[in-house]
C-alpha positions in Angstrom: 36.8 97.2 52.4 35.9 98.3 55.9 39.5 98.9 57.0 39.9 101.2 54.1 36.8 103.0 55.1 38.1 103.5 58.6 41.4 104.9 57.2 39.4 107.2 54.9 37.3 108.5 57.7 40.3 109.1 59.9 41.9 111.2 57.2 38.7 113.1 56.8 38.5 113.6 60.6 42.1 114.9 60.7 41.5 117.5 57.9 42.0 121.1 59.1 39.2 123.5 59.0 38.7 125.3 55.7 38.4 129.0 55.1 35.0 130.3 54.5 31.6 128.8 54.7 31.8 127.0 51.3 35.2 125.4 52.1 34.0 124.2 55.6 30.8 122.9 54.1 32.7 120.8 51.6 35.0 119.4 54.3 32.1 118.5 56.6 30.2 116.9 53.6 33.2 114.7 52.9 33.4 113.6 56.6 29.6 112.9 56.5 30.0 110.6 53.5 32.7 108.7 55.3 30.5 108.3 58.4 27.6 107.0 56.2 29.9 104.6 54.5 31.2 103.3 57.9 27.6 102.8 59.0 26.9 100.8 55.9 30.0 98.6 56.6 28.8 98.1 60.1 25.4 97.0 59.0 26.9 94.6 56.4 29.3 93.1 58.9 26.9 92.7 61.8 23.6 92.3 60.1 22.3 95.3 62.0 19.4 97.2 60.6 18.6 100.8 61.1 15.1 101.7 62.4 
């Protein structure tokens, strides 16, 4: 599952900027979801806990 999350985040990171504030907000929101998912994978794999 983690490798798929990395691939998803890479795709999100490579997305081009969107026109308008709403479009850019949606693009950044998708990227943020990928980052949060990667943090969750990291915590699960390493046993790390956020403070």
